[in-house]
BATOR-598516 format. One record per residue: residue in one letter; chain; y, x, z of N, C-alpha, C in turn. Coordinates in Angstrom, 3 decimals, decimal comma. Layout:
! residues N
NODE / resn / chain / n.c2 / n.c1 / n.c3 / ca.c2 / ca.c1 / ca.c3 / c.c2 / c.c1 / c.c3
NODE / A / A / Y / X / Z / Y / X / Z / Y / X / Z .
...
//
This chain:
! residues 104
NODE / resn / chain / n.c2 / n.c1 / n.c3 / ca.c2 / ca.c1 / ca.c3 / c.c2 / c.c1 / c.c3
NODE / X / A / 103,017 / 107,667 / 127,104 / 102,707 / 108,190 / 125,816 / 103,627 / 107,693 / 124,653 .
NODE / X / A / 104,674 / 106,851 / 125,051 / 105,435 / 106,173 / 124,054 / 106,823 / 105,838 / 124,647 .
NODE / X / A / 107,837 / 106,184 / 123,953 / 109,209 / 105,793 / 124,395 / 109,876 / 105,144 / 123,080 .
NODE / X / A / 110,872 / 104,246 / 123,372 / 111,558 / 103,547 / 122,352 / 113,051 / 103,849 / 122,439 .
NODE / X / A / 113,650 / 104,148 / 121,268 / 115,040 / 104,211 / 121,097 / 115,751 / 102,923 / 121,189 .
NODE / X / A / 117,017 / 102,870 / 121,496 / 117,694 / 101,572 / 121,496 / 118,787 / 101,654 / 120,419 .
NODE / X / A / 119,257 / 100,561 / 120,027 / 120,344 / 100,510 / 119,008 / 121,666 / 100,422 / 119,724 .
NODE / X / A / 121,922 / 101,399 / 120,672 / 123,121 / 101,513 / 121,428 / 123,738 / 102,887 / 121,269 .
NODE / X / A / 125,075 / 102,843 / 121,326 / 125,817 / 104,077 / 121,137 / 126,182 / 104,636 / 122,511 .
NODE / X / A / 125,889 / 105,930 / 122,779 / 126,314 / 106,596 / 123,929 / 127,491 / 107,476 / 123,510 .
NODE / X / A / 128,645 / 106,844 / 123,681 / 129,898 / 107,548 / 123,048 / 130,131 / 108,913 / 123,610 .
NODE / X / A / 129,785 / 109,312 / 124,759 / 130,009 / 110,620 / 125,325 / 129,046 / 111,629 / 124,670 .
NODE / X / A / 127,993 / 111,200 / 124,127 / 126,980 / 112,090 / 123,442 / 127,130 / 112,092 / 122,038 .
NODE / X / A / 127,134 / 110,897 / 121,358 / 127,295 / 110,784 / 119,899 / 128,089 / 109,558 / 119,613 .
NODE / X / A / 129,281 / 109,647 / 119,246 / 130,193 / 108,530 / 119,026 / 129,964 / 107,898 / 117,704 .
NODE / X / A / 129,281 / 108,541 / 116,858 / 129,040 / 108,209 / 115,429 / 127,746 / 107,327 / 115,194 .
NODE / X / A / 126,653 / 107,720 / 115,935 / 125,412 / 107,024 / 115,640 / 124,710 / 106,506 / 116,940 .
NODE / X / A / 124,089 / 105,377 / 116,738 / 123,360 / 104,818 / 117,852 / 122,120 / 105,676 / 118,165 .
NODE / X / A / 121,441 / 105,484 / 119,329 / 120,367 / 106,433 / 119,705 / 119,242 / 106,475 / 118,691 .
NODE / X / A / 118,965 / 105,350 / 117,972 / 118,003 / 105,351 / 116,901 / 118,263 / 106,265 / 115,780 .
NODE / X / A / 119,480 / 106,553 / 115,513 / 119,904 / 107,430 / 114,380 / 120,463 / 108,698 / 114,805 .
NODE / X / A / 120,585 / 108,970 / 116,108 / 121,226 / 110,139 / 116,600 / 120,258 / 111,344 / 116,778 .
NODE / X / A / 120,526 / 112,429 / 116,085 / 119,798 / 113,652 / 116,272 / 120,181 / 114,223 / 117,698 .
NODE / X / A / 121,388 / 114,033 / 118,082 / 121,820 / 114,470 / 119,455 / 120,995 / 113,845 / 120,530 .
NODE / X / A / 120,842 / 112,556 / 120,441 / 120,189 / 111,839 / 121,463 / 118,707 / 112,206 / 121,430 .
NODE / X / A / 118,059 / 112,270 / 120,284 / 116,675 / 112,638 / 120,149 / 116,508 / 114,054 / 120,694 .
NODE / X / A / 117,410 / 114,957 / 120,403 / 117,261 / 116,304 / 120,966 / 117,297 / 116,297 / 122,533 .
NODE / X / A / 118,154 / 115,498 / 123,050 / 118,131 / 115,388 / 124,578 / 116,769 / 114,821 / 125,066 .
NODE / X / A / 116,216 / 113,886 / 124,406 / 114,902 / 113,273 / 124,767 / 113,867 / 114,300 / 124,652 .
NODE / X / A / 113,873 / 115,046 / 123,565 / 112,831 / 116,075 / 123,335 / 112,962 / 117,365 / 124,125 .
NODE / X / A / 114,196 / 117,849 / 124,189 / 114,446 / 119,160 / 124,886 / 114,837 / 119,115 / 126,301 .
NODE / X / A / 115,830 / 118,289 / 126,570 / 116,226 / 118,285 / 127,945 / 115,272 / 117,386 / 128,884 .
NODE / X / A / 114,874 / 116,305 / 128,451 / 113,849 / 115,498 / 129,168 / 112,515 / 116,004 / 129,001 .
NODE / X / A / 112,303 / 116,685 / 127,853 / 110,986 / 117,317 / 127,559 / 109,930 / 116,256 / 127,247 .
NODE / X / A / 110,308 / 115,199 / 126,611 / 109,401 / 114,109 / 126,166 / 108,607 / 114,665 / 125,037 .
NODE / X / A / 107,231 / 114,720 / 125,104 / 106,427 / 115,309 / 124,181 / 105,566 / 114,285 / 123,459 .
NODE / X / A / 105,777 / 113,027 / 123,517 / 105,001 / 111,940 / 122,969 / 105,647 / 111,206 / 121,823 .
NODE / X / A / 105,158 / 110,052 / 121,450 / 105,702 / 109,311 / 120,392 / 106,976 / 108,670 / 120,679 .
NODE / X / A / 107,934 / 108,805 / 119,747 / 109,266 / 108,206 / 119,927 / 109,363 / 107,115 / 118,786 .
NODE / X / A / 109,407 / 105,831 / 119,158 / 109,452 / 104,785 / 118,325 / 110,834 / 104,074 / 118,377 .
NODE / X / A / 111,253 / 103,600 / 117,185 / 112,492 / 102,862 / 117,121 / 112,318 / 101,458 / 117,731 .
NODE / X / A / 113,496 / 100,871 / 118,115 / 113,467 / 99,390 / 118,362 / 113,383 / 98,806 / 116,973 .
NODE / X / A / 113,167 / 97,497 / 116,929 / 113,038 / 96,792 / 115,667 / 114,283 / 96,914 / 114,770 .
NODE / X / A / 114,074 / 97,586 / 113,680 / 115,139 / 97,799 / 112,643 / 115,488 / 96,558 / 111,862 .
NODE / X / A / 114,618 / 95,486 / 111,967 / 114,986 / 94,255 / 111,187 / 115,803 / 93,269 / 112,043 .
NODE / X / A / 116,155 / 93,609 / 113,253 / 116,862 / 92,644 / 114,119 / 118,353 / 92,534 / 113,909 .
NODE / X / A / 118,813 / 93,196 / 112,858 / 120,242 / 93,154 / 112,384 / 121,225 / 93,756 / 113,469 .
NODE / X / A / 120,720 / 94,617 / 114,278 / 121,633 / 95,331 / 115,222 / 122,159 / 96,642 / 114,659 .
NODE / X / A / 121,564 / 96,997 / 113,544 / 122,077 / 98,273 / 112,823 / 122,877 / 97,842 / 111,642 .
NODE / X / A / 123,875 / 98,678 / 111,273 / 124,791 / 98,334 / 110,207 / 124,372 / 98,682 / 108,799 .
NODE / X / A / 123,317 / 99,490 / 108,629 / 122,978 / 99,950 / 107,357 / 121,817 / 99,107 / 106,789 .
NODE / X / A / 121,415 / 99,481 / 105,607 / 120,293 / 98,757 / 104,860 / 119,034 / 99,155 / 105,582 .
NODE / X / A / 117,960 / 98,353 / 105,297 / 116,601 / 98,689 / 105,824 / 116,206 / 100,067 / 105,362 .
NODE / X / A / 116,450 / 100,418 / 104,167 / 116,081 / 101,739 / 103,657 / 116,804 / 102,852 / 104,418 .
NODE / X / A / 118,111 / 102,764 / 104,501 / 118,903 / 103,773 / 105,174 / 118,575 / 103,798 / 106,686 .
NODE / X / A / 118,357 / 102,612 / 107,330 / 118,036 / 102,661 / 108,744 / 116,654 / 103,336 / 108,967 .
NODE / X / A / 115,697 / 103,172 / 108,050 / 114,493 / 103,843 / 108,131 / 114,615 / 105,343 / 107,995 .
NODE / X / A / 115,286 / 105,798 / 106,897 / 115,453 / 107,224 / 106,668 / 116,238 / 107,929 / 107,715 .
NODE / X / A / 117,238 / 107,265 / 108,194 / 118,089 / 107,852 / 109,289 / 117,322 / 107,992 / 110,569 .
NODE / X / A / 116,536 / 106,980 / 110,851 / 115,658 / 107,113 / 112,143 / 114,679 / 108,284 / 112,008 .
NODE / X / A / 114,017 / 108,414 / 110,870 / 113,134 / 109,491 / 110,718 / 113,829 / 110,898 / 110,734 .
NODE / X / A / 114,985 / 110,949 / 110,065 / 115,775 / 112,189 / 109,979 / 116,302 / 112,552 / 111,367 .
NODE / X / A / 116,544 / 111,566 / 112,302 / 116,982 / 111,858 / 113,612 / 115,852 / 112,343 / 114,555 .
NODE / X / A / 114,662 / 112,123 / 114,079 / 113,478 / 112,646 / 114,894 / 112,565 / 111,609 / 115,433 .
NODE / X / A / 112,728 / 110,244 / 115,155 / 111,838 / 109,322 / 115,557 / 110,552 / 109,469 / 114,824 .
NODE / X / A / 109,429 / 109,213 / 115,425 / 108,121 / 109,257 / 114,812 / 107,588 / 108,025 / 114,134 .
NODE / X / A / 108,008 / 106,931 / 114,646 / 107,554 / 105,630 / 114,108 / 108,803 / 104,703 / 113,924 .
NODE / X / A / 108,935 / 104,038 / 112,867 / 109,954 / 102,980 / 112,721 / 109,317 / 101,657 / 112,876 .
NODE / X / A / 109,850 / 100,854 / 113,813 / 109,289 / 99,488 / 113,992 / 110,031 / 98,477 / 113,219 .
NODE / X / A / 109,267 / 97,600 / 112,392 / 109,962 / 96,496 / 111,661 / 109,138 / 95,284 / 111,919 .
NODE / X / A / 109,822 / 94,208 / 112,534 / 109,029 / 93,149 / 113,045 / 109,254 / 91,743 / 112,496 .
NODE / X / A / 110,125 / 91,593 / 111,546 / 110,374 / 90,136 / 111,119 / 109,400 / 89,612 / 110,202 .
NODE / X / A / 108,461 / 90,394 / 109,664 / 107,419 / 89,941 / 108,805 / 107,803 / 89,720 / 107,337 .
NODE / X / A / 109,056 / 90,062 / 106,915 / 109,396 / 89,947 / 105,500 / 108,765 / 91,110 / 104,705 .
NODE / X / A / 107,841 / 90,745 / 103,928 / 107,053 / 91,728 / 103,082 / 107,962 / 92,627 / 102,235 .
NODE / X / A / 109,024 / 92,100 / 101,704 / 109,965 / 92,931 / 100,843 / 110,564 / 94,084 / 101,699 .
NODE / X / A / 110,902 / 93,701 / 102,993 / 111,474 / 94,726 / 103,776 / 110,474 / 95,726 / 104,291 .
NODE / X / A / 109,277 / 95,178 / 104,591 / 108,142 / 96,031 / 105,095 / 107,829 / 97,112 / 103,948 .
NODE / X / A / 107,814 / 96,643 / 102,673 / 107,582 / 97,641 / 101,607 / 108,573 / 98,703 / 101,557 .
NODE / X / A / 109,851 / 98,385 / 101,832 / 110,937 / 99,333 / 101,862 / 110,687 / 100,362 / 102,926 .
NODE / X / A / 110,317 / 99,854 / 104,156 / 110,121 / 100,777 / 105,249 / 108,937 / 101,746 / 104,871 .
NODE / X / A / 107,854 / 101,120 / 104,310 / 106,677 / 101,943 / 103,993 / 107,024 / 102,973 / 102,950 .
NODE / X / A / 107,782 / 102,630 / 101,955 / 108,140 / 103,554 / 100,843 / 109,032 / 104,689 / 101,397 .
NODE / X / A / 109,702 / 104,454 / 102,440 / 110,673 / 105,413 / 102,959 / 110,164 / 106,111 / 104,277 .
NODE / X / A / 108,919 / 105,979 / 104,565 / 108,391 / 106,569 / 105,725 / 107,551 / 107,806 / 105,287 .
NODE / X / A / 107,547 / 108,852 / 106,086 / 106,732 / 109,959 / 105,774 / 105,231 / 109,703 / 105,980 .
NODE / X / A / 104,342 / 110,472 / 105,385 / 102,967 / 110,412 / 105,663 / 102,718 / 110,681 / 107,114 .
NODE / X / A / 101,703 / 110,190 / 107,713 / 101,382 / 110,428 / 109,144 / 100,963 / 111,870 / 109,363 .
NODE / X / A / 101,686 / 112,438 / 110,284 / 101,477 / 113,832 / 110,656 / 100,236 / 113,997 / 111,624 .
NODE / X / A / 99,709 / 115,122 / 111,817 / 98,538 / 115,216 / 112,777 / 99,072 / 114,948 / 114,243 .
NODE / X / A / 100,366 / 115,194 / 114,533 / 100,958 / 114,867 / 115,855 / 100,874 / 113,346 / 116,026 .
NODE / X / A / 101,328 / 112,560 / 115,005 / 101,338 / 111,107 / 115,206 / 99,952 / 110,565 / 115,261 .
NODE / X / A / 99,029 / 111,044 / 114,387 / 97,637 / 110,653 / 114,491 / 97,005 / 110,853 / 115,875 .
NODE / X / A / 97,297 / 112,116 / 116,414 / 96,774 / 112,480 / 117,743 / 97,352 / 111,603 / 118,825 .
NODE / X / A / 98,596 / 111,363 / 118,846 / 99,316 / 110,645 / 119,859 / 98,995 / 109,117 / 119,836 .
NODE / X / A / 98,867 / 108,547 / 118,642 / 98,501 / 107,134 / 118,509 / 97,006 / 106,956 / 118,979 .
NODE / X / A / 96,182 / 107,912 / 118,687 / 94,818 / 107,878 / 119,165 / 94,717 / 107,891 / 120,651 .
NODE / X / A / 95,505 / 108,799 / 121,225 / 95,596 / 108,767 / 122,730 / 96,083 / 107,497 / 123,289 .
NODE / X / A / 97,163 / 106,951 / 122,686 / 97,690 / 105,678 / 123,103 / 96,675 / 104,547 / 123,053 .
NODE / X / A / 95,999 / 104,455 / 121,958 / 94,983 / 103,419 / 121,777 / 93,875 / 103,617 / 122,839 .
NODE / X / A / 93,431 / 104,817 / 123,026 / 92,377 / 105,050 / 124,036 / 92,879 / 104,648 / 125,477 .
NODE / X / A / 94,099 / 104,942 / 125,757 / 94,706 / 104,672 / 127,096 / 94,785 / 103,136 / 127,308 .
NODE / X / A / 95,185 / 102,389 / 126,248 / 95,452 / 100,987 / 126,357 / 94,111 / 100,180 / 126,344 .
NODE / X / A / 93,162 / 100,714 / 125,659 / 91,875 / 99,934 / 125,518 / 90,825 / 100,313 / 126,652 .
//
């Protein structure tokens, strides 16, 4: 029910962006692999990405990730992620509910 992107570059597919920011990679995950569940980023606060927290957040959502994960506990950064995240869609609500039910 859940897959995670990595902050790695697949040069043969997208030499500009890592998987977390790559529309091409997300398109492969969604269309070629036919993954129909939640796509979550790896931790955007781990400093593996070269952009700001704000830009890393918006780029991940623009690429097609459903959830941006931020793990270092810095409230100032968490607020930036929250302010730059879309409202929860019915798809995300449904899939997170399924995930919680499966795990519990």
